[in-house]
KEKE-557732 format. One record per residue (C-alpha): z, x negated, y. Coordinates in pm, 1 decimal, always signed. Each point is the difference from the previous one (the first is absolute). Layout:
<nodes>
NODE         zz         xx         yy
NODE          Z          X          Y
...
</nodes>
This chain:
<nodes>
NODE         zz         xx         yy
NODE    +5687.4    -5859.8   +21295.3
NODE      +98.9     -260.0     +260.3
NODE     +161.4     +180.6     +285.6
NODE     -208.5     -208.6     +256.4
NODE     -317.3     +138.5     -168.7
NODE     +104.3     +367.1      +23.1
NODE     -269.4     +183.1     +207.2
NODE      +79.3     +161.1     +329.4
NODE      -62.1     +384.6      -12.4
NODE      -91.6     +184.4     +302.8
NODE     +142.9     +332.9      +91.5
NODE     -314.5     +182.8      +50.1
NODE     +179.2     +339.8       -2.8
NODE     +115.7      -71.4     +354.5
NODE     -310.3     -156.9     +160.4
NODE     -291.6      +88.8     -219.6
NODE     -136.6     -339.8      +28.2
NODE     +113.0     -375.1      -10.7
NODE      +69.5     -166.5     +340.2
NODE     +110.4     -361.1      +56.7
NODE     +277.9      -45.5     +260.6
NODE     -243.5     -190.3     +226.1
NODE     -123.2      +13.0     +348.4
NODE     -264.0     +284.5      +62.3
NODE     -200.5     -228.1     +213.0
NODE     -380.5      +11.4      -83.7
NODE     -237.0     -288.4      +50.8
NODE     -376.3      +51.2      +64.7
NODE      -94.8      -14.6     -373.8
NODE     +274.5     +252.9      -72.8
NODE     -116.0     +226.7     +274.3
NODE     -360.8       -3.8     -138.9
NODE     +119.0      +79.4     -360.7
NODE     +225.8     +292.0     +142.9
NODE     -313.9     +128.5     +168.3
NODE     -204.9      -35.3     -304.5
NODE     +265.6     +181.5     -213.5
NODE      +23.5     +288.6     +252.6
NODE     -371.8      +46.5       +9.1
NODE      -15.3       +3.8     -388.1
NODE     +297.8     +223.9      -65.0
NODE      +40.5     +237.6     +313.8
NODE     -360.2     +133.5      +15.7
NODE       -9.5     +122.5     -382.6
NODE     +355.5     +119.1      +47.9
NODE     -121.5     +249.8     +274.4
NODE     -260.5     +140.7     -232.0
NODE     +271.6       +8.0     -287.6
NODE     +231.8     +160.0     +244.2
NODE     -243.5     +276.9      +81.3
NODE      -62.4      +87.9     -371.3
NODE     +360.2      -42.8     -100.2
NODE     +113.6     +245.0     +290.4
NODE     -275.4     +253.0     -100.9
NODE     +114.2      -31.3     -372.9
NODE     +376.1      +33.1      +60.5
NODE      -19.9     +285.3     +261.5
NODE     -242.6     +217.2     -208.9
NODE     +202.2      -61.2     -335.0
NODE     +342.5      +68.2     +174.5
NODE     -163.6     +308.0     +182.9
NODE     -114.5     +138.0     -347.1
NODE     +335.0      -62.9     -148.8
NODE     +169.7     +203.8     +280.2
NODE     -261.3     +279.3      -45.1
NODE      +93.7       -8.7     -378.1
NODE     +386.3      +28.1      +81.4
NODE      -40.4     +291.8     +250.0
NODE     -242.6     +203.1     -196.4
NODE     +215.1      -48.9     -332.3
NODE     +320.9      +98.8     +202.7
NODE     -166.3     +305.8     +149.2
NODE      -55.6     +132.3     -356.1
NODE     +380.2      +77.1      +19.1
NODE      -94.4     +285.6     +228.4
NODE     -166.5     +194.7     -265.6
NODE     +246.4      -83.2     -267.3
NODE     +285.7     +101.8     +222.6
NODE     -180.1     +323.5      +75.8
NODE      -52.9      +73.5     -365.8
NODE     +368.2      -87.7      -60.1
NODE      +87.7     +294.5     +246.6
NODE     -220.2     +225.7     -193.7
NODE     +120.8     -109.5     -339.6
NODE     +383.3      +66.9     +110.1
NODE     -108.1     +346.7     +121.1
NODE     -183.8      +79.6     -333.9
NODE     +293.5     -133.7     -191.1
NODE     +251.1     +192.1     +186.5
NODE     -209.2     +316.1       -3.9
NODE      -25.4      -27.4     -375.8
NODE     +369.2       -3.4      -43.6
NODE      +68.7     +285.6     +223.5
NODE     -272.7     +210.6     -147.6
NODE     +194.2      -42.6     -344.6
NODE     +325.4     +118.8     +147.8
NODE      +79.7     +375.0     -138.3
NODE     +231.1      +73.5     +304.0
NODE     -262.6      -90.6     +246.2
NODE     -271.3     +194.2     -192.7
NODE     +240.8     +310.3      -10.4
NODE      +48.0       -3.4     +364.8
NODE     -368.5      -61.5      +74.7
NODE     -102.2     +291.4     -220.0
NODE     +271.1     +221.0     +123.7
NODE     -137.1      -36.3     +363.6
NODE     +289.3     -196.8     +132.6
NODE     -103.6     -104.8     +365.3
NODE     +171.9     -338.5      -56.7
NODE      -78.1      -94.2     -367.5
NODE      +71.3     -365.3      +48.1
NODE     +365.7      -92.1      +23.0
NODE     +101.3     -221.8     +308.6
NODE     +104.4     -282.2     -240.7
NODE     -333.3      -18.0     -147.5
NODE     -146.4      -21.9     +349.6
NODE     +241.2     -283.0     +100.8
NODE      -73.7     -181.5     -325.3
NODE     -380.0      +21.2      +78.3
NODE      +58.6     -158.7     +342.4
NODE     +222.7     -279.1     -176.3
NODE     -329.7      -85.9     -196.0
NODE     -200.8       +6.3     +313.5
NODE     -151.0     +352.2      -48.7
NODE       +0.5     +151.6     +364.3
NODE      -61.9     +373.1      -89.7
NODE      -44.3     +234.8     -280.5
NODE     -225.1     +316.5      +12.6
NODE      -85.2     +273.3     -246.6
NODE     -325.7     +179.3      +20.6
NODE     -120.9     +313.7     -205.9
NODE     -297.0      -29.8     -229.6
NODE     -230.6      +86.7     +290.6
NODE     +150.6     -268.4     +208.1
NODE     +217.9     +207.0     +207.8
NODE     +328.9     -145.5     +125.5
NODE     +305.8     +129.3     -170.7
NODE     +258.3     -245.8      +92.9
NODE      +38.8     -309.5     +216.7
NODE     +286.9     -237.6      +41.5
NODE     -101.7      -74.6     +346.2
NODE     -197.0     +202.8     +250.4
NODE     -366.6     -140.5      -22.0
NODE     -336.3     +130.5      -78.6
NODE     -292.9     -155.2     -187.1
NODE     -321.4      -45.2     +204.7
NODE     -198.2      -97.3     -306.3
NODE      +43.4     +119.8     -348.7
NODE      -11.8     -181.2     -325.8
NODE     -263.4      +85.0     -290.0
NODE     +165.5     +205.8     -278.1
NODE      -65.0     -273.4     -262.5
NODE     +158.6     -270.3     +204.5
NODE     +348.9     -151.9      -67.9
NODE      -24.6     -240.5     +288.2
NODE     -139.3       +6.8     +335.3
NODE      +31.2     -101.9     +362.5
NODE      +19.4     +306.0     +235.2
NODE      +43.8      +77.3     +371.2
NODE     +284.8     +217.4     +122.3
NODE     +129.5     +133.0     +321.1
NODE     +357.9      -72.3      +70.5
NODE     +184.2      +31.6     +329.1
NODE     -309.2      +68.4     +182.2
NODE     -160.6     -330.5     -127.6
NODE     -250.7      -63.1     -279.2
NODE     +108.7     -255.9     -258.5
NODE     -129.6     -122.0     -334.8
NODE     +197.3      +31.0     -335.3
NODE      -37.3     -147.1     -342.8
NODE      +75.8     +280.6     -243.4
NODE      +36.8      +65.8     -381.1
NODE      -87.6     +341.7     -122.0
NODE     +164.6     +152.3     -312.5
NODE     -120.1     +315.0     -147.5
NODE     +255.1     +255.1     -123.8
NODE      -16.5      +78.3     -281.1
NODE     -151.4     -314.3     -134.2
NODE     -221.8     +178.7     -263.0
NODE     -172.7     +349.1      +43.0
NODE      -81.1     +175.3     +316.7
NODE     +139.9     -173.0     +300.3
NODE     +256.8     +218.7     +194.1
NODE     +134.4     -258.4     +242.5
NODE      -81.9     -342.7     +132.6
NODE     +290.4     -239.3      +73.6
NODE     -122.2     -222.0     +291.9
NODE     +234.1     -297.0      +84.8
NODE      -96.3     -278.2     +244.3
NODE      +82.8     -263.7     +235.3
NODE      -96.0      -42.4     +370.5
NODE     -228.4     -295.7      +83.0
NODE     +186.4      -77.9     +302.4
NODE     +233.2     -286.9     +140.2
NODE     +202.0      -52.0     -310.3
NODE     -319.9      -34.3     -211.3
NODE     -107.3     -260.2     +231.9
NODE     +306.7     -190.1       -4.6
NODE      +12.0       -9.8     -368.8
NODE     -365.9     -147.3      -18.3
NODE     +114.3     -258.1     +244.3
NODE     +307.9     -100.1     -204.8
NODE     -211.8      -13.1     -328.7
NODE     -305.4     -189.2     +139.8
NODE     +154.9     -223.3     +248.5
NODE     -270.5      +92.9     +245.5
NODE      -23.7     +195.3     +318.4
NODE      -82.9     +351.3     -114.1
NODE     -122.9     +289.8     +243.6
NODE     -100.2     +364.2      -73.6
NODE     -258.5     +135.3     +225.6
NODE      -27.9     +395.6       +4.9
NODE     -309.2     +199.8      +71.6
NODE      +48.5     +145.7     +351.8
NODE     -316.6     +214.6      +60.6
NODE     -282.2     -262.5      +38.7
NODE     +224.5     -301.1       +9.5
NODE     +252.4     -157.2     -223.3
NODE     +341.2      -92.1     +153.0
NODE     +308.4     -189.6     -114.3
NODE     +263.2     +264.7      +62.0
NODE     +298.0     -193.3     -185.2
NODE      +25.5     -359.8      +79.0
NODE      -76.4      +65.2     +373.2
NODE     +268.8     +288.7      +58.5
NODE     +141.5       -6.0     +325.6
NODE     -287.6     -151.7     +175.4
NODE     -219.1     +163.3     +270.6
NODE     -310.1      -32.8     -226.5
NODE      -78.6      -46.9     -343.3
NODE     -203.7     -256.9     -172.9
NODE     -338.5     +131.9     -126.8
NODE     -277.8     -123.6     -217.5
NODE     -322.2     -121.2     +172.8
NODE     -303.8     +240.8      -36.8
NODE     -211.8     -242.7     -202.6
NODE     +272.4      -21.7     -257.1
NODE      +79.2     +383.8       -2.9
NODE     -381.8      +54.2      -78.3
NODE      -19.9     -259.2     -279.6
NODE     +314.7     +131.3     -172.7
NODE     -123.9     +367.6      +35.5
NODE     -355.4      -83.8     -142.1
NODE     +106.1     -254.9     -271.0
NODE     +344.5     +119.8      -92.4
NODE      +72.6     -344.0     -137.7
NODE     +245.1     -285.7     +103.9
NODE     -106.0     -222.7     +282.4
NODE     +140.1     -350.7      +49.9
NODE      -19.4     -161.8     +352.1
NODE      +89.2     -354.7     +102.8
NODE      +58.8     +132.5     +338.4
NODE     +181.9     +330.3      -36.9
NODE     +212.6     +159.5     +244.2
NODE     -147.3     -148.8     +306.4
NODE      -52.5     -333.0     -168.4
NODE     +383.2      -23.1      -46.8
NODE      -16.9      +30.9     -372.3
NODE     -201.3      -62.3     -319.3
NODE      +22.7     +329.7     -193.8
NODE     -144.7     +276.6     -206.2
NODE      -39.8     +357.8     +103.4
NODE      +25.7     +251.5     -292.8
NODE     -104.3     +355.8      +34.7
NODE     +223.8     +289.1     -124.4
NODE     -234.6     +271.7     -117.1
NODE     +157.9     +355.9      -11.9
NODE      -97.0     +266.7     -259.3
NODE     -282.0     +137.8     +220.9
NODE     -169.8     -347.2       -8.7
NODE      +80.5      -85.9     +364.6
NODE     +148.4     -327.3     +115.3
NODE     +313.1     +129.0     +149.9
NODE     +191.0     -339.9      +37.9
NODE      -59.0     -372.6      -13.1
NODE     +250.5     -257.1     -133.1
NODE       -0.1     -337.8     +152.4
NODE     +146.7     -306.5     -176.0
NODE      -42.8     -317.8     +196.1
NODE     +149.2     -359.1      +51.8
NODE      +43.5     -101.8     +349.9
NODE     -221.3     -306.4     +116.7
NODE     +251.6     -240.8      +84.7
NODE     +145.6     -333.7     -129.3
NODE     -155.5     -233.3     -231.0
NODE     -245.6     +257.5     -130.9
NODE     -184.3      -36.8     +321.5
NODE      -12.3     -364.8      -11.7
NODE     -126.9       -2.5     -368.9
NODE     -277.8     +260.2      +92.6
NODE     -102.1     -133.4     +335.1
NODE     -302.2     -229.3      -43.7
NODE      +37.9     -147.1     +350.0
NODE     +354.2      -99.7      -62.5
NODE      -55.7     -147.4     -345.7
NODE     -298.0     -200.5     +115.4
NODE     +199.0     -125.9     +298.6
NODE     +295.9      -98.5     -226.5
NODE     -231.6     -154.5     -274.7
NODE     -182.5     -184.6     +251.0
NODE     +312.1     -141.4     +171.9
NODE     +131.3     -110.2     -338.6
NODE     -327.9     -153.2      -62.4
NODE       +2.1     -186.4     +328.7
NODE     +338.5     -116.7      -53.5
NODE      -84.2     -114.1     -348.2
NODE     -298.6     -181.3     +111.7
NODE     +186.2     -200.2     +264.3
NODE     +283.6      -99.6     -229.0
NODE     -235.4      -87.5     -279.1
NODE     -227.4     -211.0     +239.6
NODE     +316.7     -176.5     +139.3
NODE     +123.5      -74.5     -342.9
NODE     -343.4     -138.2     -111.0
NODE      -15.1     -182.0     +314.8
NODE     +328.2     -186.1      -88.2
NODE     -207.9     -174.6     -283.8
NODE     +277.7      +31.4     -262.3
NODE      -16.4     -267.8     -258.7
NODE     +158.9     +162.5     -287.3
NODE     -187.4     +316.9      -69.7
NODE      +61.6       +3.9     -365.9
NODE     +366.9      -21.4      +39.5
NODE       -4.2     +289.6     +231.1
NODE     -216.0     +181.0     -244.4
NODE     +250.1      -45.0     -272.5
NODE     +290.2     +119.2     +217.7
NODE     -202.9     +312.4      +82.0
NODE      -78.3      +74.6     -380.7
NODE     +377.4      -47.2      -72.0
NODE      +96.8     +235.8     +276.2
NODE     -252.5     +267.3     -134.2
NODE     +147.6      -57.7     -353.3
NODE     +329.4      +89.5     +143.0
NODE     -142.2     +344.5     +111.8
NODE      -32.9     -105.7     +373.5
NODE     -334.9     +169.6      +72.1
NODE      +29.5     -107.9     +358.0
NODE      -70.4     -352.7      -92.3
NODE     -288.8     -186.8     +142.9
NODE     -136.6     -350.7      +16.5
NODE     -187.6     -185.0     +280.6
NODE     -384.7      -41.7      -49.2
NODE       -6.9     -364.0      +99.2
NODE     -338.7     -112.2     -107.5
NODE     -359.9     +106.4      -57.1
NODE      -21.1     -114.1     -366.2
NODE      +94.5     +126.6     -342.0
NODE     +379.0       -7.7      +99.2
NODE      -73.5     +189.2     +310.9
NODE     -167.4     +268.1     -210.9
NODE     +279.8       +8.6     -240.1
NODE     +241.1      +65.2     +270.7
NODE     -214.5     +289.3     +155.0
NODE      -18.9     +160.9     -355.3
NODE     +375.0      -20.5      -18.0
NODE      +62.5     +171.8     +340.3
NODE     -229.9     +270.6     -114.9
NODE     +156.1      +40.1     -326.8
NODE     +329.2      +30.4     +160.1
NODE     -122.8     +250.4     +250.0
NODE     -151.6     +211.5     -277.5
NODE     +338.3      -24.1     -204.7
NODE     +204.8     +109.2     +291.6
NODE     -241.0     +300.3      +78.9
NODE       +2.0     +105.2     -364.7
NODE     +383.3      -11.9       +8.2
NODE      +26.1     +192.5     +307.1
NODE     -251.0     +262.4     -112.7
NODE     +191.4      +22.2     -342.9
NODE     +334.7      +67.5     +186.2
NODE     -155.8     +270.1     +208.7
NODE     -165.1     +176.3     -285.1
NODE     +318.1      -16.6     -196.1
NODE     +198.2     +152.7     +285.7
NODE     -250.6     +280.0      +51.2
NODE      -15.0      +84.2     -386.7
NODE     +384.1      +12.5       -1.2
NODE       +6.5     +229.1     +293.2
NODE     -270.6     +226.8     -152.7
NODE     +183.4       -7.5     -354.5
NODE     +331.0      +84.5     +175.4
NODE     -156.2     +291.6     +184.6
NODE     -141.5     +152.8     -333.3
NODE     +317.0      -68.1     -186.8
NODE     +209.2     +178.7     +274.0
NODE     -239.8     +301.8      +26.5
NODE       +2.7      +48.0     -387.5
NODE     +377.4      -21.4      -10.3
NODE      +37.9     +243.3     +281.2
NODE     -239.8     +235.0     -187.5
NODE     +173.4      -38.2     -316.6
NODE     +353.0      +83.9     +148.7
NODE     -109.3     +268.9     +229.1
NODE     -115.3     +254.0     -282.0
NODE     +318.8       -7.4     -196.6
NODE     +212.4      +23.1     +316.7
NODE     -189.5     +317.4     +110.4
NODE      +47.1     +152.1     -350.0
NODE     +385.9      -77.3      +27.9
NODE      +30.6     +162.0     +337.2
NODE     -182.9     +301.3      -95.8
NODE     +192.5      +27.7     -326.1
NODE     +321.3      -43.7     +211.8
NODE      -80.7     +258.9     +229.8
NODE      -85.9     +252.9     -246.3
NODE     +340.5      -59.3     -179.8
NODE     +174.3     +117.2     +315.1
NODE     -104.1     +360.1      -58.3
NODE     +296.7     +207.4     -130.1
NODE     -216.5     +205.2     -223.3
NODE     -137.0     -271.0     -189.1
NODE      -24.2      +47.4     -366.8
NODE     +203.2     -246.0     -216.4
NODE     -306.7      -94.6     -204.2
NODE     -195.8      -64.2     +325.0
NODE     +282.1     -205.4     +123.8
NODE      +29.0     -214.6     -300.2
NODE     -377.8      -58.4      +24.1
NODE      +23.6      -98.5     +349.9
NODE     +296.7     -233.0      -76.1
NODE     -211.2     -163.2     -288.8
NODE     -283.8      -40.5     +258.9
NODE     +243.6     -179.0     +265.1
NODE     +147.2     -236.5     -273.8
NODE     -350.0     -101.6     -132.8
NODE     -148.9      -59.2     +368.2
NODE     +318.7     -188.1      +82.8
NODE      -23.0     -223.3     -302.5
NODE     -369.4      -42.8      +58.6
NODE      +59.7     -124.5     +365.6
NODE     +301.9     -216.9     -112.4
NODE     -239.3     -162.2     -276.5
NODE     -279.0      -52.1     +238.8
NODE     +227.1     -170.1     +269.6
NODE     +145.9     -213.6     -286.7
NODE     -334.5     -120.6     -114.7
NODE     -106.7      -64.8     +333.4
NODE     +298.8     -220.9      +75.1
NODE      -62.7     -208.1     -303.9
NODE     -369.9      -23.7      +86.5
NODE      +65.3     -116.9     +339.4
NODE     +307.5     -209.9      -77.7
NODE      -81.7     -386.5      -14.2
NODE      +78.1     -124.4     -332.9
NODE     +139.4     -349.8      -67.0
NODE      -13.8      -44.3     -393.2
NODE     +249.0     -206.8     -169.3
NODE     -239.3     -181.9     -233.1
NODE      +83.5     -161.0     -313.4
NODE     -171.0      -88.0     -320.1
NODE      -21.5     +321.1     -215.2
NODE     -177.8     +155.2     -302.7
NODE     -271.6     +211.5     +165.5
NODE      +72.7     +268.9     -267.1
NODE     +368.7      +34.2      +68.3
NODE      -29.8     +225.2     +342.0
NODE     -281.6     +222.1     -199.8
NODE     +243.5      +33.3     -272.5
NODE     +311.0     +101.5     +210.3
NODE     -220.3     +249.9     +181.6
NODE     -125.3     +152.3     -316.6
NODE     +362.3      +59.2     -131.4
NODE     +100.9     +180.6     +310.3
NODE     -332.8     +209.2      +23.9
NODE       +9.2      +89.2     -377.5
NODE     +380.2      +65.3      -39.1
NODE      +17.5     +317.8     -202.9
NODE     -355.9      +48.0       +4.4
NODE     -119.1       -3.7     -373.7
NODE     -334.5     +145.9      +53.2
NODE     -141.3     -331.6     +135.1
NODE      -89.8     -293.8     -232.3
NODE      -48.4     -355.4     +103.1
NODE     -225.1     -247.5     -180.2
NODE      +12.7     -371.9      +88.3
NODE     -229.6     -276.9      -16.7
NODE     +168.6     -315.8     +123.9
NODE     -197.9     -311.6      +66.7
NODE     +169.6     -202.3     +275.2
NODE     +210.8     -200.8     -219.9
NODE     +261.5     -195.5     +169.8
NODE     -173.4       +3.8     +331.6
NODE     +216.3      +55.6     +311.8
NODE      -49.6     +105.4     +374.4
NODE     +187.2      -39.4     +307.4
NODE     +101.4     +325.4     +138.9
NODE     +289.3     +250.8      +64.4
NODE      +55.1     +199.5     -311.4
NODE     +161.3     +302.8     +185.1
NODE     -286.7      +57.5     +245.0
NODE     -256.0      -22.1     -289.2
NODE     +218.4     +257.1     -192.6
NODE       -6.9     +218.1     +290.2
NODE     -381.6      -43.1      +24.3
NODE      -53.8      +93.2     -364.3
NODE     +238.3     +291.3      +30.3
NODE     -235.3     +158.0     +268.4
NODE     -316.2      -72.7     -221.6
NODE     +176.5     +134.1     -311.7
NODE     +112.8     +322.9     +178.2
NODE     -377.4      +82.0      +89.3
NODE      -90.7      -71.3     -355.4
NODE     +263.0     +232.4     -146.5
NODE      -96.6     +284.2     +242.9
NODE     -360.1      -50.2      -86.7
NODE      +61.6      +48.3     -367.5
NODE     +203.6     +302.8      +53.3
NODE     +292.9     +157.8     -169.7
NODE     -203.5      -21.3     -360.0
NODE      +46.1     -387.2      +27.8
NODE     -240.6     -267.2     -114.9
NODE      -36.6     -364.2      -59.8
NODE      +45.8     -300.7     +225.5
NODE     -151.7     -331.7     -125.6
NODE     +149.8     -324.2     +152.8
NODE     -224.2     -320.5      -11.0
NODE      +79.9     -345.0     +114.9
NODE     -217.2     -309.5      +10.3
NODE      -44.5     -340.5     +171.6
NODE     -341.0      -91.9     +130.5
NODE     -126.9     -250.1     +258.5
NODE     +357.5      -95.1     +109.8
NODE     +105.3     +359.5      +43.2
NODE     +239.0     +229.7     -200.7
NODE     -116.5     +372.0       +8.8
NODE     +215.9     +287.1     -107.7
NODE     -177.6     +339.8      -32.5
NODE     +103.5     +353.0      -93.8
NODE     -232.1     +278.0      -97.3
NODE      +75.1     +359.6      -48.3
NODE     -214.9     +255.0     -168.1
NODE       +0.7     +260.4     +264.0
NODE     -287.9     +150.2     +176.6
NODE      -91.8     -325.3     +196.5
NODE      -76.1      -76.5     +368.4
NODE     -323.2     +161.8     +148.7
NODE     -246.2     -257.2     +138.9
NODE      +12.3     +164.7     +351.7
NODE     +385.6      -71.4      +17.6
NODE      -28.1     -365.1      -87.7
NODE      -76.2     -142.2     +352.5
NODE     +314.6     +162.5     +148.0
NODE     +237.4      -54.7     -285.5
NODE     +234.6     -231.6     +171.8
NODE      -32.9     +161.3     +333.5
NODE     +342.6     +129.6     +137.4
NODE      +49.0     +377.7       +4.6
NODE     -306.2      +54.5     -209.9
NODE      +62.3     +211.0     -305.6
NODE     -170.5     +252.9     -226.0
NODE     +319.9     +181.9     -108.3
NODE      +97.7     +336.6     +153.7
NODE     +366.0     -153.8      +86.0
NODE      -62.3     -362.0       +1.9
NODE      +87.2     -230.7     +294.2
NODE     -281.4     -253.6      -65.1
NODE     +230.7     -293.1      +37.1
NODE      +85.2     -114.0     -363.7
NODE     -316.0     -199.1      -66.2
NODE       -4.7     -150.1     +342.5
NODE     +363.3     -103.9      -35.7
NODE     -100.3     -155.8     -332.1
NODE     -274.8     -181.2     +141.3
NODE     +214.0     -146.5     +288.5
NODE     +286.4     -103.4     -254.7
NODE     -253.0     -186.6     -214.6
NODE     -167.7     -179.3     +293.7
NODE     +330.7     -122.3     +145.5
NODE      +72.2     -172.8     -348.8
NODE     -330.5     -158.9      +16.8
NODE     -193.4     +218.3     -236.0
NODE     -296.6     +233.9      -11.5
NODE      +14.1     +379.1      -82.9
NODE     -325.4     +118.0     -144.6
NODE     -144.7     +299.1     -172.8
NODE     -195.3     -106.1     -318.9
NODE     -261.0     +190.8     -205.7
NODE     +203.5     +193.0     -260.6
NODE      -83.6      -29.4     -367.6
NODE      +58.2     +382.8      -37.6
NODE       +8.1     +300.9     +220.5
NODE     +298.2      -92.7     +206.1
NODE      +95.7     -232.6     +287.8
NODE      +55.1     -381.1      -55.2
NODE     +211.8     -207.5     +280.8
NODE      +26.5     -362.9      -24.3
NODE     +226.8     -273.0     +183.6
NODE     -120.3     -352.6       +4.6
NODE     +224.6     -290.2     +107.9
NODE      -64.7     -389.3      -14.5
NODE     +180.4     -172.2     -284.3
NODE     +290.4     -202.2      +63.4
NODE      +16.3     -340.0     -145.9
</nodes>
């Protein structure tokens, strides 16, 4: 192309429109055109601003509500975690022969101080022992129950007296012995106080408050410590929570300072003894995006400015509208969604320019919405992944701590000591395997792709998995010929290793048959492996590649998730196909490499 004919491109990313470097003086005709354009654009823009402000504010308010309500569910989850820890520790203590011997002998201090200290390290505030008729036998700290549990319960929220003040506790209840007539109850629990509130605030990222029942009112006796008066719930809210006993969400909670949810805490006798509040302070951009007046004013201002600018540009009587439209299209093709072209006429070219501006705006809104949705989904996935990892690690660590404490006893039998060492070793290996799989799952992979035979990684993984295992036979049906794929052979071998491990575990020690099939279809190479194990239940299929989901008693739930990630970074797909027999069939598909 002749350099003299090269088109001049306009930088729409800085101005949003095309402006000629000329005088801004308007003659009478230009003023008439400007007034006409303002009348045409600004009046509809005001109506559009009203509708847009209503849609944006209501939509964003609904998203904030979902976020707060979902985060508030952590309260119940964390409360159950307190109770589960107490039940787990009580079960371990109830199987300790030394503890049972001291308890049956009437020792006034049947629980060793080291076990009390260990319980506190796990977040358990107290240990109590009651007789079969719920008479207190032992307590690790001075306190008394104001409400008792039902004898069939293993978890409860109770009210206690301590230090002259009533408090709530989340308890786990263990019967001793576990079978036959109950002689004792092990009651372990944690106070629902300042530490509980601080943990909820850290977990949810919201402001958390706990209102205790004080006579006929509910007062916040923890976050307001040191003040002359305590914050209290308004009467209408107390009546609603007491009558319905369900969570209540308010956009003007806590004297209209927060958006938040009030969740009642119901004790064993059916009373609402406390209320947990989780809220997001009303400040910042949330207030702007949920205020109809502010949104309407902002959009209207933008509309007026847009009308003035557009009217001025049209009034300049640009003589080359097609060239400007071409420049705008090329800017849009270069991913500049802020591009716009002036509407210079009321004919077909003008209609085309208007359509272009609307299209660019729609694309920009779609891009922004997609980015926001991706960010929210990523945060939600990170929260679920973190909670799952914490849950998986906490249980083996609790077992290790308990076993280590029991090993400190001088009169421990060698057989019992060996069993505890085995438990510590197995749980440590479990945590190490879990962390290693998690690191591999989260590490960003950069495959070193090269043209490879898609069967090579599978054969290497088979050789490693079946080394010395003569009970498993392999049947091959190779149909991909000389087709090649672009991939990292090492990463694919690791993915196949995870899949083969599951297949061998499914078939069991008695062994079985593996069938390897390759084929080329519709420009894709597919490599599949099928075992003759028990297969995969239909209800498990939707969560098969979900991190930390497993049907095994000792599995981490990261094998298939990691395999899926490794296949995807190599440009392929990992699928579960209909098996030809009773087992499971996994297939990897990749585009063929020319």
